[in-house]
Structures are given as C-alpha cells and as structure tokens.
N, C-alpha and C positions, 0 to 999 in steps of 0.2 A: 371527365376530369383527367388531366395528365398525371402519371405516377409521380410520387414525391421524388425529389433529387436523391441520388444514391450517395451515401456517405460510406466510404471504405474505411473500416476500422482495422488497424494493424496492431497485433499483440505479439509479445514474445511467446507466451504459451497461453492458450485459451481453449476451453475453460480449465482453470487450475483450482483444485480443491481448497488451497490456502488463500485464494484471492477472490473470495465471495463478494467483496466490495466492488470489483470490476463487473462481476456478473449482475449485481444489482444496478449498476450504472447502465449496462446494456439493456436490461429488462425495463428500466425506467424510460429509456429513449424509445424502446419498442412501444411501450404503452402510450407514448405521446405521438406515435405515428411516424417516427423517423425511419427512413428506408435504409437499413444498415446492410452492409456486406462485410462479412467477418473473415479475417486472414490471421492464421496462427503460424508464426515463423519457426517454432520449435516444438513439435509434438502437439499435445492438446487433444481435444475431442473432435468429432466430426459434425456435431450438431449442438446447438444451445437454444433452448426455448423455442424450438420450431425453426430456427434459422440454421442453414448449413454453414459449417466452418471450413474454409479452404485451408488445408494444411500444406505447408511447404515441404515437399519431399526432398530430402538431402541428395537423392540420386540426381535430381535436376541440376545440382551444382556441377555435374560433369559437363553440362552444356556450356559452361564458362569457357571451355576451349574454343567455342565459336564466338561467344558474346564479348570476350575480352579483346580479340582482334577487331571485332565490329566496333567496339568502343574506341579503340585506337584510331581507326580509319574514319568513322562517322562522327565521333564526338571527342576529338583529340583534346579540346580544352577541358572537358570534364575529367578525362584521364589524367591530364597534367595537374589539375586541381587536387585529385585524389592522391597522386604521388607526392605532391608538395605538402599536403596535409599529413601524410604518413611520415615524411622526413622532418617536418618542422618540430615534432615533439615525440617523446616516447609515450606509449600508452601507460596509464596508471597501473594496469595489471594485465596479465595474460587473458583473464576472463573478459575484460572490457575490450581488448584488442579483437578477440574472436567474436564477441557480440557485434562489434562494428563490421567485421568481415561478413558475418551472417546477414546483417542488414544490407550490405552492398551486394552480396550474392543474390538475395531475394529481389532487390531492386533491378538488377540487370536481367535476371531470368524472367521476371514478371513484367518487364517494361512493355513487351509486345501485348501482353494480356491487358494491362491498364490502358494502353493506347487504343485497344479495340473496345474495351468496356467503357472507358472514359467516365469514371465517377465524377460527380460534381465537386467532391471534396475528399481529401484523404486525411485521416486523423491518426496520429501515432500515440498509442496509449502510454508508452514509456519513452524515456529519453535515450535508451540504448539502441538495440537493433531496430525496433520499429521506427524511431526517428531518423536513423541512418537511411532506412529504406525509403521513407517518405521524402527525405531531402533529395535522394538520388532520383526518384521518380519526378520530382519537381525540376531538378537540374537537367534531366534528359528531355522531358516533354512538357514541362510547364504545369504539371498538376498542382493546383492550389492545395496547401496542406496546413495543418496545425500540429503541434507537438505537445510534449508534457515534460515536466521536471518534478519528480517525486523524490522521496528520501534516498532510495537506492541510487538513483541517477545522480544525485547531488553530492553524496557524502562518502560512499564506500571507496576506499583507496583514493580519496580526493575527488571522487565523482567522475562521470564520463569525460574522457579526455578531449572530445570534440563537441561537447554539448553546445557551447556558444555558437560555433559555426553552423551547427545543424538547426538550431532554434531561431537564430537571428532572422532568416527569411520567412519563418512561419507566420501565418496570418494571426494566430494567437497561440498562447502557451498556457496550458492548464497545470495548475498545482493545487494541492488540497490543503495547504497550511500557510499561515502568514510567515512561518519560518522558511518555508520553501520560496515564498515570494522574495523575502529579503536576500536569500542566497542567489536567486536568479538575477536580482538587481546587482549584486556584487559581481556577478559574472559579466556584467555589461549589457544585459538585455533590456530592451525598451520597456519602461514601466506601463505604458498604455497597452502593451500586448499581453501582459501577465494577468490572468484571471484566477483568483482564489475561489475555487468551487469545491466544497467539501464532498466527501463521500456521503453515504446515507443509508437509511433503512427504508425498504419499500413499505413495510407495515410495522407500526410501533406495537410492541406487546402490551398486554394489560399490566399496569403497575401493580406488582404483587404487594401484599401487606407486609409491614415490618414484622419480623419474627420476634416475639417476646416470650421468654427471655432469650438472649443470644448467647447461650452457654450450653455446650462449648461453642466457641466461635467457629463458624464454617468459612474457611478461606479458600479462594479460588484464584488460580493463575492460568491464563490461556496464552501460550507463547511457544514459539519454536525454541528448541533447546540450543541456542547459539549465543555467542558472547554478548551481543548487544542487549540481550534481555536481562543481564545482570543477575542470573539465577543463583550464583554463588553468594551474592549479597542476600538474596531472599532466604536462602537456607540459614544464613547467620541470623537473620531476623527471626526465623522460627526458633532457633536455638535460644535467642534472647527472650522470646515469649515463654518458652518452657522454663527457663531459669527464673523468670519472674512469677511463675506459678499460674500462668494464664492457660486455661484448658482450651484446646483448639484441635481442629482437624483441617488439614490442607490437602487440596487436590490440584495437581499440575497437569493440564491437558496440552499435549504437544509432543512432537518428536523432533529429533535432531542429533547432531554428532556428539553432543556433550552428555548424553544420557548416562553412560557408564560412569563418567567422572562425577556427575551430580549424585547418582545413587550412592557411590562410594563416599562422597563428602557428607551426605545425609547420615550415613552410618557413623562416620567419624564424629559428627556433631550430636549424635544420639537423638536424632529426630526422625529416623526411618520409620518409627512406629506411628508418627503423627502425619507424615507426608507421603502421599501416594502419587506416583508417576503413572498417568493414565495412557500415555501415548497419544497418537492422533485420534481425534474423535470427530465424527460428522457433525454438521451444524445442528441437527435435531438433538443430538446428545449434549452439545454445548448449551443449547437452550434449557435442557433439563438440569444441567449443572448450575446455570444461573438461577433457576428456581430454588435449588438447594442452598446456594451460597448466601452468606451475609455480606461479605466484603470481597471485592476483586483487588488483588495486589498486582501492581506493575512496577518492576524494579529496573526499568530500562536505563542503560548507560551508553556512553559513546565508546565503541569498541576500539581496540588498538589500531585497526585499519580505517578508522573514521566512520564506520557504519553506525547508523542509529535509526531509531524509528522516527516517523513524523508524528502524527497522532494515531496511535494504533486503534484500529476499528473496535477492538475488544473493549476499549474504555467507553465510547458512546453506547455500544451495545449493552454493556452492564448498566450504565446510567439510565437507559431507556426502560430497563426491566425492574428497576428499584434496588439494584445491588449497589451498595456503597463502594466507593473507590478510594484507595490510598495509592498514590503514585510518587515516583521520583520526579524531580523537576527537569529531567533531561529532555532535550528536543522539544517537540510541540505539545507535550501532554498538558501543559498549563494553559493552552488555548481553550481547553474544555474544563479542566479541573482547577478552580481557584480555591486556594487554601481557605478552609472554613466557610466556603460559600456553596460550592458544588461537590466538594469532597475534601480530602486531606492530602497534603503534599509534604514529603519528608525526604531528606537526603539518604541515599542508600548506605553511606559510610557511617551513619549514626543509628544503629539498631534501636537504641533507647528511644529515639523519636518515634519510631514505628510502634514500639510497645505502647508508648503514651497515646498515639493516635488510635490504635486498635482497641485499647482498653476503654478509651472515651467513647468510641463507636459501640462498644459492647454495652456500656453502662448507662449512657445518656440517651434515652428514647427520644427526647425532644430534639436534641442535636441531630440524631440520626435521621429523624423524619424530615427535619428542615433541609438537610443536605440532599436527601432523596428527592424531595419535591423540586428543589432548585435545579438539580441535575436533569430531571425530566423536562423541565421548562427549557433548559439549554438545548437538549436534544430536539425537542419539537421545533425550536427556532432555527437550529443550525444543521440538523442531521436528517432531514427529510429527503429521501432519494428522489421522490417525484419532483419536489420543488427544485432540487439541485440539478437533476437531469434536465429539468425545464430550462435552466440557465444555459446548459450546454446546447440544448435543442434550439434555443433562441439565437445563439451564436452561429450555428450551422445554417439556420434559416436566413439570417442576415447575409451570410457569405455566399449563399447559393441563390439568392433572389435574382430573377432575371433583370 
C-alpha cells in the first residue's frame, strides 16, 4: 500500500505551551492516520508526539542575499506582486509587518526544500506568517494550500493586513467560530471555502459531582494576564462579592505583563486575601484546579487594539469537567454559553449581575446541576477533537485524492 499523502503543517510556534488546542488537533489527525510533516517558523520544540518538528533557523535568512536576486530574475511577477502589496497599504502594526516578513523569508528559503519534497498539500495553521509562507509557496511553485483565520488573525490591530489576498487562493479556510466565519465573509472571502471546525478535547474527563454545599464559593479563572481578558473588571466583581457578604476563594492561573498592576489593584480593592495569582500552570495542574473549582469566570472584553478571544478553550474545558461557567458576552463565548441554559452570561460593566449569577449558582442546586448537564451535552456534540479532526482529515483526503 502506498504511503498516505503528506500534509505539510505550517505553524508560527509549535509546540507552544499555551496552545494545547493545536496540539490536540495534530494528535487527532495523527490518530486518524494523516501523514503530517510539521514546520515551526519561530522557535518551538524539535518533536511532538513522535513527529519531528522542522524549526526555521533565523540564520538561514542570511541566504536571502541569494534568494532575493533569484526571485527578481526567475519570478519577477511574484516580486512585483510583493512590492505592490507592500506599497498598497500600511501594515496594521509592526508585529504584523514582521510576521509577514517572516513568512516570506521562510517561503523563499524553503522553496527548494518544498520543491524537492513536494507535499500533497500545505496547511497554514494561522493567518499570519504561516499563511504568508503557504501563499508564497503556492505562488512560486503551485503548491496547493489551505489557510486559517482565527481571532488573533482577524481582530488585533484590525487583523492581518494582507489576510484576504493570502486566503483568497486557498482551497479552504479553517476558522473555529461562527464569529470568525462572519468576519471572513466581511473580508470578501468566498463562503463555500470557509469551514467552521471547532477545536476539541481528545478525551472527555469524568463529570465530577456537584459540590454541596458550595460555601465558600471556589472561583477559577484561567487566562493570560493581558487586556482582552478584562481582569480589572474581574477584580471589581470580586470586590462586589465581598461587599455583598459572599464568602469565596478565587484563583487566577496565567502569566502576562499585567501581573504587577493586577496585584496592586487587588490590594487597593481589599481582595488580595481572597484572590491568588498562580502564574502559569501546566495542563495537569489546570485539571486539578478544575476539580477544585465550582465556577469558572471569563471576563473577556474587546481590547483597545481590537484584540479579543474567539471561544476560549478554557470554557469548553470547564464545561466538560462539570465546572459551572459565568462569562461576559464578548466575542464568541455565547456560541457555547447560552444564558440560563449552559451557563450564565453577564456584562462585565455590571458587577451586581455577576453577584446575582454567582449567588444563584451557589444556592440553587437544581439550577446548577441543570446547567452542568446541558454544558456537558454541548461539549460532547461540539468539542470532540477526534470528530473535529476527522472533518479536517476528510478535507485533506478530498483534496489529495488521485
């Protein structure tokens, strides 16, 4: 039997500790027999789940002194297209500009490698550097490719500046939320190319029993300490809980640039004794925290630079384990959490609404159990990594069939 067609997977950084959802996608595809070849454009590890990861050495960018003249002589139309694209618009941010440069550098430096290896299909996991690289490989040598548009690609600083041009020739576009699909349509991309395929869990945990009584309330937040997580709002919610006489303990797992400011603010609000900042924790410890917690809080907002979450994986992960969820309505959270059905939804600007929601979840066992059961049903139907990876695998199989 001939080997399965090779699917080249392009990542920005892989594996990355904070992107376990991508690791689960890769593991799911592996389990289905998809023949993957992994490329990490910026750092990452050398191996994942028994598969080698080809890391792009930045030293190889020095060879652009050869490849750029080659491009000018051998592919002048491609060079002209790149120059025209750079002059047509300003990049939305320096970071986005350099991400696209990184993708172009990888595409040029690795063009000969891909010409030699000739994978059956190239998939870009993100809309930034990986999609730039995939587009250039297609433009140079006709490699068929697919791309992706997720929250970071679509919203921060207005989204990737060249996303439409990079994704329009793609054979399909992967996004993980209906919100992402709507935004891609607004960008002018073809609706039949856009596939909403959610992330997922490889194995669903046992649904833990409801803790009775839930006093003091055990509250958990798993988030990077960055503006889009709305953690200043969350601290005000904790202050409102304390003022209302609600006994609680809150643990925030995650690291980020706002740590010092948030710790200071917690002290100013007199909740430093109730709120513990745990820093980054490995997935095994996050699972233990879910066992401890009664409720997961997500206070996501749209940051000043436009950045926002899609559907944060911590929400379905909590739902799967039997942790109740209270979330803000920002971004795609309400694709999983329907108010009063699978959890509670409250605006971050109104701490009193959060106090009401949390006290109801503390006091009403029937309500809490009904929400937990409905949340688990949603996860089983929508967040199964094997099933969702199977949809991706089917797309690759269709595209690589002789």
